[in-house]
C-alpha positions in Angstrom: 24.0 33.5 30.0 24.9 32.3 26.4 25.2 34.9 23.7 22.7 35.2 20.9 25.3 33.7 18.6 25.7 30.7 20.7 21.9 30.2 21.0 21.6 30.4 17.2 24.5 28.0 16.7 22.5 25.4 18.6 20.0 25.5 15.7 22.8 25.2 13.2 24.5 22.3 14.9 21.3 20.3 15.4 20.2 20.9 11.8 23.5 19.9 10.2 23.9 16.9 12.5 20.3 15.6 11.8 20.7 16.1 8.0 24.1 14.4 8.1 22.8 11.4 10.1 19.9 11.0 7.7 22.1 11.6 4.7 19.2 13.6 3.4 17.7 17.0 3.9 18.3 20.8 3.6 20.8 22.2 6.0 21.3 25.5 4.2 18.1 27.3 5.2 18.2 26.4 8.9 21.8 27.5 9.2 21.1 30.7 7.3 17.9 31.7 9.2 19.1 30.6 12.7 19.8 34.2 13.9 16.4 35.4 12.7 14.6 32.5 14.4 16.5 33.1 17.6 15.4 36.7 18.0 11.8 35.9 17.0 11.3 32.9 19.2 13.1 34.2 22.3 11.9 37.8 22.2 8.6 38.0 20.4 6.8 34.7 19.8 3.9 34.2 22.3 3.5 30.4 22.8 3.4 27.7 25.4 5.5 24.6 24.7 3.5 22.7 27.3 0.3 23.4 25.5 0.8 23.6 21.7 -3.0 24.0 21.2 -3.4 27.1 23.4 -6.0 29.1 21.5 -4.5 32.5 21.8 -0.9 31.5 20.9 1.0 33.2 18.1 1.1 31.0 14.9 4.5 30.3 13.3 4.6 29.0 9.7 7.7 27.7 7.9 6.6 28.2 4.3 10.0 27.1 3.0 9.3 23.8 4.6 12.3 22.0 3.2 14.2 23.7 6.0 12.2 21.7 8.5 15.2 21.1 10.8 15.0 24.8 11.6 11.5 24.3 13.0 12.3 21.0 14.7 15.4 22.5 16.4 13.3 25.4 17.6 10.6 23.2 19.0 13.2 20.9 20.8 15.2 23.7 22.2 12.3 25.8 23.5 10.7 22.9 25.4 8.2 21.1 23.2 7.7 17.4 23.4 10.3 16.6 20.8 13.4 14.9 22.1 16.9 14.4 20.8 15.9 10.9 19.7 13.3 12.5 17.5 15.9 14.7 15.9 18.2 11.7 15.4 15.4 10.0 13.5 15.0 12.9 11.1 13.3 11.7 7.8 13.0 8.1 9.0 9.8 6.0 8.8 7.2 6.9 11.4 9.4 9.5 13.0 8.0 12.7 14.5 10.4 14.7 12.3 9.4 14.0 8.7 11.2 15.6 5.8 8.7 18.5 5.6 6.7 19.7 8.6 3.4 17.8 8.9 0.4 18.8 11.0 -0.4 16.1 13.5 3.1 14.5 13.5 4.9 17.0 15.7 3.8 19.1 18.6 4.0 22.7 17.7 3.8 22.3 13.9 0.8 24.5 12.9 0.4 23.4 9.3 1.8 21.0 6.7 4.3 22.9 4.4 6.6 21.9 1.6 4.9 22.9 -1.7 6.4 26.3 -1.8 4.2 29.4 -1.3 1.4 27.5 0.3 2.8 28.1 3.8 2.5 31.9 3.1 -1.1 31.3 2.0 -1.8 29.4 5.1 -0.4 32.2 7.2 -2.7 34.7 5.4 -5.6 32.4 6.3 -4.5 32.2 9.9 -4.3 36.0 10.1 -7.8 36.4 8.5 -9.1 33.9 11.0 -7.5 35.7 14.0 -8.8 39.1 13.0 -12.3 37.8 12.1 -12.6 35.8 15.3 -11.5 38.9 17.3 -14.0 41.1 15.6 -16.8 38.7 16.3 -16.0 38.0 20.0 -13.8 40.7 21.6 -15.7 43.3 23.6 -14.6 46.7 25.0 -12.3 46.0 27.9 -12.3 42.3 27.1 -9.8 41.2 24.4 -9.7 37.4 24.3 -8.5 36.9 20.8 -5.3 38.8 20.1 -2.3 37.0 18.6 0.1 37.3 15.6 1.0 35.2 12.7 4.7 34.9 11.7 5.9 33.3 8.5 9.3 32.4 7.2 9.6 32.1 3.4 12.3 31.9 0.7 13.0 32.7 -2.9 11.0 29.7 -4.1 7.9 30.8 -2.2 8.1 34.2 -3.9 8.6 32.7 -7.4 5.5 30.5 -7.1 2.4 32.4 -8.4 0.4 31.6 -5.3 2.5 34.2 -3.4 1.1 36.9 -5.7 -2.5 35.7 -5.2 -2.3 35.7 -1.4 0.0 38.6 -0.8 -2.3 40.8 -2.9 -5.3 39.8 -0.9 -3.5 40.2 2.4 -2.6 43.8 1.5 -6.1 44.6 0.4 -7.4 43.2 3.7 -4.8 45.1 5.7 -3.8 42.1 7.9 -1.6 44.0 10.3 -0.8 41.1 12.6 0.8 39.1 9.8 4.6 39.4 9.6 6.7 37.5 7.0 10.4 37.1 6.9 12.0 36.7 3.5 15.2 34.7 3.5 17.0 36.6 0.8 20.0 34.3 0.3 20.1 34.4 -3.5 20.4 30.6 -3.8 18.0 28.0 -5.0 18.5 24.4 -6.2 19.9 25.4 -9.6 22.3 27.9 -8.2 22.3 31.7 -8.0 18.8 33.0 -8.5 19.9 36.2 -10.2 19.7 34.2 -13.5 16.0 33.7 -13.2 14.6 35.8 -10.3 15.4 39.5 -10.4 12.1 41.0 -9.0 12.3 44.0 -6.9 10.6 42.3 -4.0 10.4 45.3 -1.8 8.5 47.4 -4.5 6.4 44.4 -5.3 5.1 44.0 -1.8 4.8 47.8 -1.3 2.5 47.7 -4.4 0.4 45.1 -2.7 -0.1 47.4 0.3 2.4 45.8 2.6 4.7 47.5 5.0 8.2 46.5 4.0 11.4 46.6 6.0 14.3 46.1 3.5 18.0 45.5 3.7 18.1 43.8 7.1 21.3 41.9 7.9 19.9 38.5 8.8 22.9 37.7 10.9 22.8 40.8 13.1 20.3 40.4 16.0 20.1 44.1 16.6 18.9 44.8 13.0 16.5 41.9 13.2 15.1 43.1 16.5 14.6 46.7 15.2 12.8 45.3 12.1 10.4 43.3 14.1 9.6 46.2 16.3 8.9 48.3 13.2 6.6 45.6 11.9 4.7 45.4 15.2 4.1 49.1 15.0 2.3 48.8 11.7 -1.0 47.1 12.6 -2.8 48.6 9.6 -1.0 46.4 7.0 1.0 43.2 6.8 4.7 43.4 7.0 7.5 41.9 5.0 11.0 41.9 6.6 13.6 41.3 3.9 16.6 39.6 5.5 19.9 39.2 3.6 21.4 35.9 4.8 24.1 33.5 3.8 22.8 30.0 3.1 24.6 27.4 5.1 26.1 30.1 7.4 29.0 28.6 9.3 30.0 25.8 6.8 33.2 27.4 5.5 33.5 25.6 2.2 29.9 25.4 1.2 28.1 28.5 2.7 26.6 30.8 0.1 26.5 27.9 -2.5 23.8 25.7 -3.8 25.7 22.6 -2.5 24.3 23.2 1.0 20.8 23.8 -0.1 19.4 20.3 -0.5 22.1 17.8 0.5 24.0 16.8 3.7 27.2 18.8 4.2 29.4 15.7 4.5 31.4 14.6 7.6 34.4 16.8 6.7 32.3 20.0 6.2 30.3 19.3 9.4 33.6 19.1 11.3 34.9 22.3 9.7 31.6 24.1 10.6 32.1 23.1 14.2 35.4 24.9 14.2 34.1 27.9 12.2 31.2 28.3 14.6 33.3 27.6 17.7 30.9 24.7 18.6 33.1 22.0 20.1 30.3 19.8 21.3 29.6 16.2 20.0 26.8 15.6 17.5 23.4 16.2 19.1 24.9 17.4 22.3 23.6 20.8 23.6 25.1 22.2 26.8 22.6 22.8 29.7 23.3 26.5 29.7 22.1 26.7 26.0 18.9 24.8 26.9 18.2 27.2 29.7 18.7 30.1 27.4 16.1 28.7 25.0 13.6 27.3 27.5 10.2 29.0 26.9 8.1 26.8 29.2 7.9 29.2 32.2 7.1 32.3 30.3 4.7 30.3 28.0 2.8 29.0 31.0 2.6 32.5 32.5 1.2 33.9 29.2 -1.4 31.3 28.9 -2.4 31.7 32.6 -2.8 35.4 32.1 -5.0 34.7 29.1 -7.1 32.2 31.0 -7.7 34.9 33.6 -8.8 37.3 30.9 -11.1 34.6 29.5 -12.6 34.0 32.9 -13.4 37.7 33.3 -14.9 37.7 29.7 -17.0 34.7 30.6 -18.3 36.4 33.7 -19.3 39.5 31.7 -20.4 37.7 28.5 -21.3 34.1 29.4 -23.2 33.3 26.2 -20.4 34.7 23.9 -17.8 32.8 26.0 -19.6 29.5 25.6 -20.1 30.1 21.9 -16.4 30.9 21.5 -15.3 27.7 23.4 -17.7 25.6 21.2 -16.3 27.0 18.0 -12.7 26.6 19.2 -13.4 22.9 20.0 -14.8 22.4 16.5 -18.1 21.2 17.8 -21.3 21.7 15.8 -24.3 23.3 17.6 -26.4 20.7 19.4 -29.6 22.0 17.8 -28.3 21.9 14.2 -31.0 20.9 11.8 -29.0 20.0 8.8 -30.6 16.5 8.7 -34.0 18.0 8.4 -33.0 19.7 5.2 -33.1 16.3 3.5 -36.7 15.7 4.5 -37.7 19.2 3.6 -36.2 19.0 0.2 -38.0 15.7 -0.4 -41.3 17.3 0.6 -40.8 20.3 -1.7 -40.0 18.0 -4.6 -38.4 20.9 -6.6 -36.6 20.3 -9.9 -33.9 22.8 -9.7 -30.1 23.1 -10.3 -28.1 21.6 -7.5 -26.2 24.9 -7.2 -29.5 26.5 -6.4 -30.3 23.7 -4.0 -27.0 24.3 -2.3 -27.8 28.0 -1.9 -31.1 27.0 -0.3 -29.1 24.8 2.2 -26.8 27.7 3.0 -29.8 30.0 3.6 -31.0 27.5 6.2 -27.6 26.6 7.7 -26.0 30.0 7.8 -28.0 31.4 10.7 -27.4 28.2 12.6 -23.7 28.1 12.0 -21.9 31.4 12.6 -18.6 29.5 12.1 -19.3 29.1 8.4 -16.8 31.3 6.6 -17.4 31.2 2.9 -16.1 32.6 -0.2 -15.8 32.4 -4.0 -13.2 33.0 -6.6 -15.1 35.9 -8.1 -18.0 33.7 -9.1 -20.5 34.2 -6.3 -23.4 35.0 -8.6 -22.7 31.7 -10.5 -21.6 29.5 -7.6 -24.5 30.8 -5.5 -22.5 30.9 -2.3 -23.4 34.4 -1.1 -26.4 33.5 1.1 -29.0 35.8 2.5 -27.1 36.5 5.7 -23.6 36.7 4.2 -21.5 39.7 5.1 -18.3 40.5 3.3 -15.1 40.7 5.3 -13.1 43.8 4.5 -10.2 45.8 6.0 -12.7 48.2 7.8 -15.3 45.5 8.4 -13.4 42.4 9.6 -16.3 40.7 11.5 -18.1 39.3 8.5 -18.5 35.7 7.3 -17.7 35.9 3.6 -14.5 36.5 1.6 -14.5 37.8 -1.9 -11.3 36.0 -2.9 -11.1 37.5 -6.4 -9.8 35.4 -9.3 -7.5 33.5 -7.0 -8.5 29.8 -7.0 -5.2 28.4 -5.7 -4.8 31.1 -3.1 -8.4 30.6 -2.0 -7.8 26.9 -1.4 -4.6 27.4 0.6 -6.1 30.3 2.6 -9.0 28.1 3.5 -6.5 25.6 4.9 -5.0 28.3 7.1 -8.4 29.4 8.3 -9.3 25.8 9.1 -6.1 24.9 11.0 -6.4 28.1 13.0 -9.7 27.0 14.4 -13.0 28.6 15.1 -14.3 28.3 11.6 -15.6 25.9 9.0 -14.3 27.3 5.7 -16.0 26.8 2.3 -15.0 28.1 -1.0 -16.3 28.0 -4.5 -15.3 28.0 -8.2 -16.2 26.2 -11.4 -15.3 22.5 -11.3 -12.9 22.9 -14.2 -10.9 25.5 -12.3 -10.4 23.0 -9.5 -7.2 22.3 -11.4 -5.8 25.6 -10.3 -6.3 24.8 -6.6 -5.9 21.0 -6.6 -2.7 21.0 -4.7 -4.3 23.0 -1.9 -7.2 20.5 -1.9 -4.6 17.7 -1.7 -2.9 19.5 1.3 -6.3 19.7 3.1 -6.7 15.9 2.6 -3.2 15.2 3.8 -3.8 17.3 6.9 -7.2 15.6 7.7 -8.5 19.2 7.6 -12.2 20.0 7.2 -12.9 22.2 4.2 -15.9 22.4 1.9 -15.4 23.0 -1.8 -18.4 24.1 -3.8 -17.6 23.2 -7.4 -20.4 24.2 -9.8 -20.9 24.0 -13.6 -20.0 20.3 -13.3 -20.2 19.0 -16.8 -20.8 19.7 -20.5 -24.2 20.9 -19.2 -22.8 24.4 -18.6 -23.1 24.8 -22.3 -21.9 27.7 -24.5 -18.7 28.5 -22.6 -17.2 25.5 -24.3 -14.5 23.0 -23.7 -12.2 25.4 -21.8 -14.9 25.6 -19.1 -16.5 22.2 -19.4 -14.9 19.7 -16.9 -14.1 16.2 -18.2 -11.3 14.7 -16.2 -11.7 16.7 -12.9 -14.1 14.3 -11.2 -11.7 11.4 -11.6 -8.9 13.5 -10.1 -11.0 14.4 -7.1 -12.2 10.9 -6.6 -8.7 9.5 -6.7 -7.5 11.9 -4.1 -7.2 10.0 -0.8 -9.2 11.3 2.2 -11.3 13.6 0.0 -15.1 13.0 0.0 -16.6 13.9 -3.3 -20.3 14.3 -3.7 -22.2 14.8 -7.0 -25.8 15.0 -6.0 -28.7 14.1 -8.4 -31.2 16.6 -7.1 -32.1 19.0 -4.2 -32.5 16.1 -1.8 -29.1 14.6 -2.4 -27.6 18.1 -2.3 -29.0 18.6 1.2 -27.6 15.2 2.2 -24.2 16.2 0.8 -24.1 19.4 2.9 -25.1 17.5 6.0 -22.3 15.0 5.4 -19.7 17.7 4.7 -20.5 19.6 7.9 -20.3 16.4 10.0 -17.0 15.3 8.4 -14.1 16.5 10.5 -11.4 14.2 9.3 -10.9 15.7 5.9 -12.3 17.9 3.1 -15.4 17.5 1.0 -16.1 18.5 -2.6 -19.7 19.3 -3.6 -20.0 19.0 -7.4 -23.1 20.9 -8.5 -24.9 21.5 -11.7 -25.8 24.7 -13.6 -28.9 23.2 -15.2 -32.1 22.1 -13.5 -32.2 18.5 -12.3 -35.5 16.5 -12.0 -36.6 15.7 -8.5 -36.5 12.0 -7.6 -39.1 10.5 -5.3 -37.8 8.3 -2.4 -39.1 6.3 0.5 -37.8 6.6 4.1 -35.2 3.8 3.6 -33.8 5.5 0.5 -33.6 8.8 2.2 -31.7 7.2 5.0 -29.3 5.5 2.7 -28.2 8.6 0.8 -25.7 9.3 3.5 -24.0 5.9 2.7 -22.9 7.4 -0.7 -24.8 5.0 -2.9 -28.2 3.4 -2.8 -30.9 1.7 -4.9 -33.1 4.5 -6.3 -35.3 2.3 -8.6 -35.6 -1.4 -8.4 -37.4 -4.2 -10.2 -39.2 -7.4 -9.1 -36.7 -10.2 -8.4 -33.1 -10.1 -9.4 -32.2 -7.4 -11.8 -30.6 -8.4 -15.1 -29.1 -4.9 -15.6 -27.9 -2.2 -13.2 -27.7 1.4 -14.3 -25.2 3.4 -12.2 -25.4 7.2 -12.4 -24.5 10.4 -10.6 -25.7 14.0 -10.7 -27.6 15.1 -13.8 -27.3 11.7 -15.4 -29.5 10.0 -12.7 -32.6 11.5 -14.3 -31.4 10.0 -17.6 -30.9 6.6 -16.0 -34.4 6.7 -14.5 -36.0 7.5 -17.8 -34.1 4.8 -19.6 -35.0 2.3 -16.9 -38.7 3.1 -17.3 -38.4 2.6 -21.1 -36.6 -0.7 -20.6 -39.2 -1.8 -18.2 -41.8 -1.5 -21.0 -39.7 -3.9 -23.0 -39.8 -6.4 -20.2 -36.3 -5.8 -18.9 -35.6 -6.1 -15.1 -33.5 -3.0 -14.4 -32.2 -1.5 -11.2 -31.0 2.2 -11.0 -28.3 3.0 -8.4 -27.6 6.6 -7.5 -23.9 6.9 -6.5 -23.5 10.5 -5.3 -20.3 9.8 -3.3 -18.2 6.9 -4.5 -15.6 7.2 -1.7 -18.4 7.2 1.0 -20.0 4.2 -0.7 -16.7 2.3 -0.8 -16.3 2.8 3.0 -19.6 0.9 3.7 -19.5 -2.6 4.9 -19.4 -5.4 2.4 -23.0 -6.6 3.0 -24.4 -3.2 2.2 -22.3 -2.8 -0.9 -23.4 -6.2 -2.1 -27.0 -5.3 -1.5 -26.7 -2.4 -3.8 -24.4 -3.8 -6.4 -24.6 -7.6 -6.2 -21.7 -9.4 -7.8 -24.0 -11.8 -9.5 -25.3 -9.0 -11.7 -22.5 -8.4 -14.1 -24.4 -6.5 -16.7 -23.9 -2.9 -15.7 -23.8 0.5 -17.3 -22.3 3.6 -15.7 -23.6 6.9 -16.9 -21.8 10.2 -16.2 -21.0 13.2 -18.4 -17.4 13.0 -17.3 -14.3 11.0 -18.3 -15.4 7.4 -18.7 -12.3 5.6 -17.3 -13.0 5.9 -13.6 -16.1 3.8 -13.9 -14.5 0.5 -14.8 -14.1 -0.3 -11.1 -17.9 -0.5 -10.8 -18.9 -2.0 -14.2 -16.1 -4.5 -14.7 -15.3 -6.2 -18.0 -18.8 -7.3 -18.7 -20.3 -3.8 -18.3 -20.4 -0.6 -20.4 -19.9 3.1 -19.8 -21.7 6.1 -21.2 -19.2 8.8 -20.6 -16.9 11.4 -22.2 -14.0 10.3 -24.4 -13.1 13.8 -25.6 -13.4 17.4 -24.5 -16.7 19.2 -24.9 -17.9 21.7 -27.5 -19.3 25.2 -27.4 -23.1 24.9 -27.8 -26.3 25.0 -25.7 -26.5 22.2 -23.2 -29.7 20.9 -24.8 -27.6 20.3 -28.0 -24.5 18.9 -26.3 -26.1 16.0 -24.4 -27.6 14.5 -27.6 -24.4 15.2 -29.5 -22.4 13.2 -27.0 -25.0 10.4 -26.7 -26.6 11.2 -23.4 -30.1 10.4 -24.5 -32.7 7.8 -23.4 -32.6 6.3 -26.9 -28.9 5.8 -26.9 -28.8 4.4 -23.4 -31.6 2.0 -24.1 -29.7 0.8 -27.2 -26.6 0.3 -25.1 -28.5 -1.7 -22.6 -30.2 -3.9 -25.2 -26.8 -4.5 -26.9 -25.2 -5.4 -23.6 -28.1 -7.8 -22.7 -28.0 -9.4 -26.1 
């Protein structure tokens, strides 16, 4: 049987060889954390390489994702469908071993990591999902959800502010099945971190309410083993194991230095490392005895089979609960979901209310039908209106709820939602003011990259929020959201479009959705059946004229009412005007060419876009012959009723623009 040192050296060799072949990558972290990874994966991680999606597997997150060859080596050695050829194609186009781990590319990768700190946040989300799902489904004598979340992280993860947000919440929630390993190697890209990072990490995490195991020699398996056992015995709080390591361990001339952090070692240093590590094998060659020492397929299959037997006994005792659990783990919506009916109901009610209030009405109807909805707000629930009638807050002593009070942690909220989503069993939604989307935008971007369903409720969507002023009035945020690939952004004009937006968000499993909602009341717009059906297409004709229009007014959200009033005024002047409501530009752009032409015919070049947001986005729809009524500056502090006229959002001004454009 190979020694632990030999097993760990397989990671080091594969990592430095792959980085060297690619002439690009980060060999230092994999070589430094190899001993920690060997103990964890061979002695503690519960997983099945033959089935990377086994529901009750432990989750492993590499938050310091630049060290991706550590994870790829572990997956390859332990028996996942990742061959030597994949390792040899590290960082190459269309390979299954991209520069940073990406969900969907590689079997066994649980989440996309790379932007530092977000992996830790994802791990917190996974731990919340595991505990909440267990509280909702486990029964006395029948434990079907019971697994741990393990996370590797480095100095960079801890320097990023998101680590404070999520570690603080994890401690408050008492996530005892979350264990993080801090790779305390003292080196980052710029050199020795003591010049810019001197935090007492142990005291910091103890203050958060974590169990901390300090001063572990990350190259001594017996110390690593003892630290993990200590962590597993503290199920009342998350654990941080601080491991002192040498970056690039085994590379005699570069270990412990920044040179091995983010660049290939070089042929000479790789050869020297082989001597230092007593690894005489050719590049990418691993002896069969080493493979046998790593192979986790047999014990993984045994663990999954044991769980399947537990699940069968659970299904016999609680058939309804078992069926519901399986449905949720598959990500299937209930067959009797009535989200589409909410659109018709809103049309019948014909209420003129704020779209944030219309959203709450949707949640009150959808919540009882969708126990997988796991919501939250960044300390703005009374303003975002996300705490619906049946919402129950999740807490350390009440883990079975369906609502998270995230506190003032927008970025952390977004990244935790991603962890909840990739874990499975839940549809996460989270809320804040639209302007504070900026704090969490990178987490939104990560959800879009991962094709991960998440629903963002962004309220107070324009200068219409009023007196809080330009610091809180979003201007450029809608453009940023709309330009994010694979993010569906909806800005509904009234309660009807709000219901349609929620329906679309729930049925969209290929990426996240942003619901951009108003603080102020919005007038109800009457529609026929065809118009109701076309809302789901992202854009449609809300008001038309006889014959071919000479002017098209394009609007979203609160400005649709303005466009409708201006169109009515222009009609009295003999103008043929069409009004197009465009609540979701990305959804509209996905429609077939014939439909888009029927809504926005190319022959009608006189167009005006109206939106109380940054004007520049709308050129794609109005072209050079059109005009835009939008924001060119930041807002002001004043009542909303004063701000809209101040910035020109009036019927009179819009009519003047139209008549000028028409000549």
